[in-house]
N, C-alpha and C positions, 0 to 999 in steps of 0.2 A: 139765613138758616146753615147753622154750623153742620158738616158732614161727619160722618165717623167713618175712619176709614178699617177695616177689615184685614185680616191677614190670612189667607189660605192657600197652603202647602203643607206637605208631607213633614215631617220633622223627626228624628228619632227620639226615644225616650231622654237621653242624654242632654237632649237640647232642650228639652222642656222651659228650664227656668230661662234661657234666653229669649224663647218664644215669648213667653209671657211680659218677659221686661221690654222687648222690642216693641210688641203689641200696644203695651200701655205706652213708650214713649211715641209710636206713631198716631196713637189716636191723640195723645195732649199736644203736639205738633199740629196736628189738623184742627183741631177744637180752637187753637190760639189764631191760627191763619183764617179760620174761617170762610165762607163762599159757597157755591153750590158747585164747587167740582168734586167728581167722582176719584176717589183715589184708588188707582188699580195696582195691584202688587205683582211682581214675576211670580211666575209659576216655579214648581220644582224643576223643571227642565231648563227654565231659563237661569235660577239660581246657580245650577251645576256648569251650565255651559260658560257662567262669566269665570275670568281668570280667578285662583284661591288666592292671589297676592299679586301687587301691583304697587307703583309709586301714585303717592296722593301729597295733594298740597292743600293744607288747613287753614284757612285763612280765618282768624277769631280777633273781634271786636270788642274788649272789655268798655263795656258801656259806664253802667253805677251800680250802686248798691241800695238795696231799701231795708232801714230799720234793721241795720246789725248790730250785734251784743255791744253791752256796753263793759268795758274792760279797765278804764281808770278810774280814778278815785273822781275828778271831776263830771263823771257821768257822761264822758264820751271816749271816743277810741281813736287810735292812729292805724288805721287799717289801710294795710296792701295784700295783693293776690300772688299766690305761685301757682303755675302749673307744672304737673308732673307728668310725664310719659315713662312709662316702664321704668319707674323708679327712679328717673333723674329728672332733674330741674331743668326746666327747659324755656321758662319765662318767669321773669318778676314784675311787677309792677312798681310804679312810682308811689310812694307814701303819702296819703291824704293826712293832714292832721287835723285833730278836734273834729271828726266829722262823722256821724252815722248814717248818712245817705252818701255817701261821695261818689262823685264823676271822674273816673279816669279818662274815658276816650283813647284808651291806648289800643294800637294795633298790633298782632304779631302774626308771623305765617310760618308753619311748619312744614317739613318734608318729612313723609315717613312711609314706612312701604309695609303696613300692615293695619289693618282697622283693627285687629283682635283686642288689643290692650286700649282702655277706657283712659280719656284723659281725667288726670285725680286734681283737682280744683282746691286749693286751701287758702283761707283766709286769716291774717297776722295781725295781732296790736304791735305795733312798734314800740317797742321798750329801752329808750338808749343806756346800754350798759347791761342790762339784763336781759332774761330770756323774753323772749316775744311770746305772749300771750296767744292760744288758740280760739280763734272765733268762729268757726265750721268749717264744711266741707262738703263736697258732692261730687259727683261723678258726670262725667259727658260720655256718653258711648258713642262711638264715631261710626258703628256697625248701623246704628239706626237713624242716621243723619240722610236725608234724601241730597244726594249731589248735584252740584252745579245750580246750585240755587240759592241766596243767600236766605238765612233761617232766622229769625228771633226767638232766642232761648232764654228762660228763666228758671234759674236753678235754685232750688229750696237748700239752705244750709240747716246743716245737721251735726249734733257731735255724737259719733258712736256710744260713748258712754251715756249717754244723757238723750233719747232719740226724740223725747216728747218736748224738749226744749225749743221754745221757737227762739231762731239766730237769724233770721231775716233770709233776704236773697239776695241773687247776683243777674244782673241783665246782659246778656251778650248777644252778638250778630255772629253767625258761624257760616262759612262758605267751604264746602267739600270739594274738591276738584281733581280728577285723575290727571296723572302725568304722563304725557308721551302716548297717550291710547293710540293705537292702531288706526282705528274706526271711531269716527267722532259720530255716537247717535244723536238723531233728531228727536227729541223728545216733546209732547205737548207739555204746555204750562201748565196743566190740571192733571197730568197723570206724576203719580208719587212712583218712586222707585226705590226700592229696598235692597240691599244687598248684604245677604248673612253669610257668614264665614265661620265654621268651628274652631277656635284657636285651640283647642287642647289636642287635636290630630297630631299624630307623630309623624314626623318628617320621612317619607319614603322617597323612591330615587327619582318617581315624576316631580316632587316637590322639589328636591335638589336642582332638577334640571332647571325647574323653574327660577330657583334662587340664584343660580348662575346668570340665567338671562336680566333677571333685576339688577345684577351687580354691574352686568355691562351696559344696563341701561342707566346707572349714575351716571356715566360722563356726560348723558344729554340734559341734565338736571340743571346746569349751569350754566352761563352764557358766555362766563370768561373768568381769567385767573387775574386776579390782584397782586402783580409782586412789588411789595413796599420795601424800599433799602431806608430806616431810617438814621439819618447821618449824625445830626447834631441839634441841637440847643443855643440860641442865641440870646444874651442879654436877659434872662429870665430875672424875676423877681425875687430877692431873698425873702427865705421863710424860718429861717432859725435865728436864734439871737446872735450867732457867729458872722452875720451877712452873707451867708451863704445857704446853699439847697442842697438836698439830694433827690436830686429828681429822677421820675421814670416817666413812661408814656404809657397810656390804656388805647385799645384800638377797636372799634366796635364796627362791624359793616354786617347789618341783619341781626342774625342771631350770633354770630362769630365774633368772638373776644380773642385779643392776644394783649399782653401786657411784655414791656420791654425791661432790662433789666436797670438796675438803681446804680447811679453814677452819684458818689459822694462826694461832700464839699466843692459844689462848683456851680456857677452860676451860666456856664457854656458848655455843657456836657458834651461828649463825644461817645453814641451810641453803637453807630456801624452795626447794627443787625437788619437782617433779613426776614421776612414775613411772607407767606402766601396765602392769599384769601381768595376762597370762591365767589363769583359775583353772581348770584341768584336774579332771576327776573322781577321778583318780589320785593328785594331790598330797596328797591329806587335808587340805586348807585350812589349812596352818600355814605362817606366814610367819615367817619366821628375820632376826634383823637382830644384826648385829655390829659394835661400834665397836672403830675402831682409829686408833691415832697413827701420821702417818705419819714416816716416818724416813728422811732420802737417804743411801744408801749402804750402807746395811743392813738387816735385815728389821723391818717395821712392829710396834708394840706392841700386842698385843692389852688392850683397856680394859675391854671387857664385852659381854654379849648379852642378848637378850630373844626369847621367840616371842609369837606372838598366832596364837591360833585364830578364824579366819576363820569357823567354822561358828558363832560364837555371836554373830554382827554382823547386824544386820537390814540387810536387801539394800534398795537404792534411798533410802539415807540416809547421810547424812555424820556420823561418828563423830569426836569430840576426843579423843584418847587418850595419856596420858601414861604410859609404860611404865617400870617400873623395870628397870635394868639388873641381871642375874645377876651372882653373883661380884663386884660392884663396887661403886661408888654412883654414882648420879646417874639422870636421866631422857633419855628421848628421846620428845618430844612430835610427834605423827602427826595427820593428817586421813587417814581412810579411807573409801573409798565402795566398796559392792559394789554392781557395774551388770551386768544382765543380757544374755545372749549371743541370738543368733536365735531358739535352741528353747525359751531361758528369757526372755522378753521382758518389758519394763518393763510396757506393755500394749499392744494389736495395738487398731486403730481401732476394732473392734466393742466395746471396752472403754473407755469414755469417760465417765467419774464426772459431769462438768456437763452432758452431754447428756441425762441423766435429770433430768426436774423434781422429783421426788421427792429426789435425791440432792442437787441443785444446792440445795433449800431447807433440807437437812440440814447442809450446808456454811454457808451463810449463816447459820445460827443458831449454826454452832459458832463463827464469827468475829465474836459480837456483843461480847462484854465479858468473856469468861471468863478469856482470857489475853491479855496485853498485850505479851508477846514475838512471838507471832506474827499478824501484821497481816490475813494473807489467803493466798490460793492460788494458783497460775499454772498453768495447764495449756497443755503446747503441744504440738499434735500437727506432728510433722515428716512431710511427705508424701514428698516427692521432689527431686530437684533435675537441672536440664537443663544441658547443654553446661558439663561441667568441663573443667577443664584435664587433659591427657594428661600422666603425671608418669612411666609405664613406656615402655621401648623400643617396646614394643609397639603404641603409640597409644592406650592405655587407663589406666584408672585402679582402684585399690582402694580406693573411699571410705567412710569411716565420718563420722560426726557427731559432737563433742561440744558439750553444752551446760554453761554455765556460769551460775551465780546467786550470786556473792558466793562464799563455799569451797564451795555445794554442786555438784558436777561429775557428770555423767549421760551417758551415751556408747551409741549406736544400735551395733548389728552392721556388719560389714562386709560390701558388697555387690562380689562380684568382678567384674575385666574389665568394666568398666561406666563410661560417662560419662555417664548418664541415670539414677542409682539410684532404686529405689523403698523406703524404709524401712517408710513406714506404721507409724511409733510414736507413743505419746502417753508424755509424759514429765511428771510432776506435782513441782512445788517447793513448800515452803512459803515463803511472803515474810513476811521480818523486817524490810523497810524498803521501802516503796514506792517509794523513789527509787534503788532497785537499778538495773542494767541486767543484763539477758540478753543473754550473748555466745554465739552458735550458731557454731562453726567448724569446717570440711570440712577432714579430712586424707587422704591416701593412705598406705594399708599398706603398710609394707616388713617381711619377715621378719626380715631379717639387720641395719636399722638403723632410725634413729628415724624417725618417719612425717613424710611430706612434706606441706607447708602447702598448701592450694588455695583457701580463702578463707574471709573471715570477714565477719560484719554483727552490729551491737550495735544491742539494740531496748530503750530506756527503759520501764517499766513502767506508765509514766504516760500513752505516745503509744499505746500497743495499744487497739485495736479488739476488744472480743471477738466472736467468731463470726466473722470474715470471715478468709477464706483469701486470702492475700496471696504475691505472691513479691518476694523480697527479691535484688537484685544483689550478689553476693559482691564484698567489698572487698579491698584489700592486708592485709599485716600493720601497716603504719602507721594503716589506714582512711583514707587520705588519698584514694583513686582506686579505680576499680574493677576486677576482676579478671574471669576468664571465668567463666562460671555464675551461676545463677538458682537460688536454694534456696526452697521455697513451705511454709510455716507457716502454722497456724492456733493462734491463742493468746487464752485466756479468761484473765482476772483478777477474782477476787472480793477484795476486801479492805472493812475497817471503816475509814470516813473519819477518824472520830473518834480512831482507836488510833494511823492513819497520820499524824496530825497531834501527836501527843503524841511518837511515834516521831521526829519531824523534829528537836525539841531537842535530843536527846540523842545521843553518839557516834556515828559511824555504825560498823557493823564493819568490822574491818580484813581487808583479803584477804591472806592469808598466802603465796600464791605469784603474784609479781610479778617482771617480767623485771630484771634489773639494769641500771642506767643506765649508757649508755657515750658515750664522746665524739665528737660529730657537730656538724661546721661548720653543717650544714644546720639542724640543732636549736637552735643557737646563735643563729642567724641568726633562726632563728621566734620563739624564746623574747624577744630584742630586740626586733623588730619588736611582739610583743606588749606588752611594758612599754613600748614607744615611743607605740603608739597610746593607751594608758591615759594616760600624761601627757600627749602632745598635746591629750586632751580636757580635762584640768583647764586644761592652759594656754589654750586656748579661752575657756576660762571665765571665767578670770581675765581675758583681752585684753579680754572684752566688758563684765565690769565695772569694768577701768581705762578704758575708752573713754566711761563714764559720768562716771567722774571727770574727764577730757579736756576733757568738753563738745565731742567730735567731732559730737555730733548735740544740738542745743539742748533740742528735743524730748524724746529719749530721756532727756537728763539731768536736766530737770525733774520729768518723772514718778519717775523712779528717786529722786530725792531726797524727793518728798515721800512716796512709799512706805516711802522707808526710815525716815523720821521716825513715819509711822504707826506703823508696825511696831514700833519701838524704842518710842513713847512706851505701846504697849497690850501690850506681850509679855507673852504668858504661856507656860506649860511645856507647854501641849497642843498649840503652835501647831508645835512640834518633829514631832511625829508625824504632825501634821495636813498640813505640807509634804511629807513624804515619802508619804503619801497622795498627794497631788494630784501628785507628779510620777509616781508607778506608774499614776495613773489616765490621765495625760497621754500616758505612753508605750505604755498599753495601747490607746488608741483612734486615735494617730496617727504610731506610727512601728512598724507591723506588716510594712511593705514596705522599710522603709530598711535594715531588715540584709540581706535580699538582695541589694540591690543594690549594698549596702558589699561584701560579700563578692565580688561578681562583679567589682568595679573592684579589689579586692585582687589578685585571683587574675591577673587583664589585666596589674597592673601590676609582676609578678612578673618580676626579670631572667630572659632568657631565654640568651644567651651565654655564654660560659665566662669572656671576660673581665670582663662587667657582675658574673656572679655572684663573680669573685674581688674585684674593687672593692668589690662589696656585703660581703664578709667581712670587707676591711681596713675599711672604714667603721664595720662592727661591733664589731671588737676597740677602734679608737680610741674609738668613742662611751663604751663600755662601760669602758674605761682612764681617760677623764675623768670619766667620773659617779661612780665609785668613787673618785678622788681627792678630788672636791668633797665628796662625802659624809664621807668618812674626815676631811676638813681641817674641815669645820665640827665636826664631832662631839670632834677634838683641841681645838679652839679653843675650845670651852665649855669642855672639863676645863681648858686651860692658863689659862682666866680663874679658875677657883675653885680653882686649883693656885697662883695667885700667880707663874706665870712673869712676867708683866710689873706690878708693883705698881701701875704707876699706873693701868693699866687697871683692875685688881682694884677700887682705891680708888673709879674714878668708876662701877663696876657696883654699888659699895657705896652710893654716894651715890643711882643712881638707884632703887635698891631701895626706899631709905629713903622719898623721896619717893612712890615707886608706893603704898608702905604705907600712910604719911599720907594720900593722895587716896582710896583706895579706903576706908580708916575712915571719913573724913568725909564723902565726897560719893559719894550712892549709884551703883549701877553703871548705871543707866538713863541718867543725867546724863552721864556719864563717855563711854559710847558715843556719845551724842549730839554730844556735845564733838566726840568725834574724827571723824563722820561730816561735820560742818558742817565742818570743818577739812579735810578730802578734797575735799568738793565745791568748797567755796569758795577754794583754793590755786589752783586755773587761772584763776580770775576775778580774784583780788589780783594776782598775777603771772603773766602769760601766757609769758614764757620761762623760768619756773623748772622745773627739772629733777625728774622725779618719783623719789624715793626711799624706801627704808625704813630706818629709823634703826636695827633691831635686827641686821641685815644688815649696815649698815656700820660697827657698833661691831665686829660679832665680825670683818669682814676686816682690822681692826687689831691681832687677836690672833693670832700666829705659830702655826702647827701644828706638831706633833713635827718633821717634815721641816726647817722653818724654822729651830725652835731648834736641832738638829744643824748648820745651815749656819751659824749665828751664833754658836757656841759657838768660841771662842779656844782655840789649839792652845798647849800650855805650851812655852817655848823649851827644847831643849837645851843644857846648857852645853857638851859636847863640839862641838858644832858652832858655838859663837860665832865671829863673824871675827877677835878679836883673837887666839884659838887657834889657827885657821887660820894667820893673818900670822905669829905666834911659830914655828911648825911650819917655814913657807917660809924662814924666815930661817935656821934650825938647819939 
């Protein structure tokens, strides 16, 4: 015998409509379940003592439809279902073709912080190339659902414009569970609990404080973060008539979806993009990847798909994966890192391996000479940050911290509504190159868009002082100036010196994720100034040496001449590394403060005004243009000498090379260098008015470049344009 549940509590007149609706729904569910159980609802006191808002997990199983409406000419339909919550689409089912009693058997899990908004369910008929036809809709009122129990629900579909029309029904199974409830209530299976809230009530101060606590609990909703570095694709199948494709990748992890950029006209695309997804408990930990070919004006072509079970991967470790595509050929290359969330942390401050002396000795023994790929280990304690930038309209931020060491990437949990967050987490990286740089970036989390940048700091591993807690001022994205905020870190590095030295002379690990280069006038000017400074250093050295040849200072020229003769006469090969060694020692002892003074001078000499910057950019373009022309011209002149563009100069080069070959064969190189040096030093003494020159450059200046060859080329005379023919034409 079916039991009837009654609702007994006080409610305001404004809640009367909700009361009638909920009573009706409760009676409907009770009659459908049947049984002899008595359903007792909470009293008004219990309803008010329950939290007015919290985090809930709603599991919905879309089973089947019954007697749906006909929308196609063939007497059938192609139905699919949409779920909407608060005006946003949260789920779309697959399309069942030509069926009025479709069976979907699809499951979806939704996380929500309020039960006041009903779930709006709409059914459509899919029409290719046209607007889909409406087949009916229904509301699922979440407040009326019994919690922590799976309930079968049948929803009757209606059309608001034609309420009397029979559009069939949908069969669902619903399970509503509160998330992170502090106390798990023990309920009798026969007791129905109903939670009612007034959704139209204005937010007062108490509700705002509850809202802040809800935001703080968001970090407890997911068990980890999946950091995906999409590197490249290999040997994809061609989908376009030109034998190529325009591939892009779609990611899906539960309700989260991401899409990569499109790389045009290639079968081996290089994406090199970074994605961060939250790993929820209900998602099953399966990452779905689909590769598509972008087609303008028509539907994109499907290339292939693959799946990755994240439960098989080790946490806090970056995995290099090559996933083969199913139903196709080719591979997708990924870097995947599983990072813990707030309640499944990487490590708290109480768990620090390097603080334990026994553990520290064990780590030192591990990084002796057993594995030459692992140089050492770095432990980073992320304490807190202070004075961060406000990124939200409320004047607060939701900061989290990302740590990167080459291709390894770990992340803290998010501290909500705070400008001075405390993370107190410990991260551990394996060091493969002691010359790597630890990058620490602070972001502001946004639910509906990408995270906002708050600040960054880069720390070379060789500059770290072990066990020292230090505050680092955050910098901007370009790392050229400070931004608001200070982050406090304590870093320990243990490495084997011999292994680190041996790894120094092998190729460095390639960083897969890097920002694409952009056209920037400021960056062009900066790079030009860097090259100019290097060239000016060489020019200054050359000017100093030339002053010795010019006898500008007799004492300096005499010392240089004697030193030149002694070194050349006694030269041995070991003197080359010895000279570099002396140069390094000289700079070590005497140029420690010169670099800082030079950096200050360069910073002070930068143009400040708009016109100064404009003129500086013009000078950069003119200088780059002239330098490129000069380099290209000399390269073309050498080529034209070999190609016999000017036979006289080529014969002259052959004569000079024959003489040089004969002299080098007959006379030792030491004597030739001495003769060249004596000639250089005595040239000014023999002829004070002689102009210094370089014979090789003077020779090349006579050889025309390709531009000059084009200019010197004679044009053929067109017989139709001869003067005599034009004169005869005029006379006739």
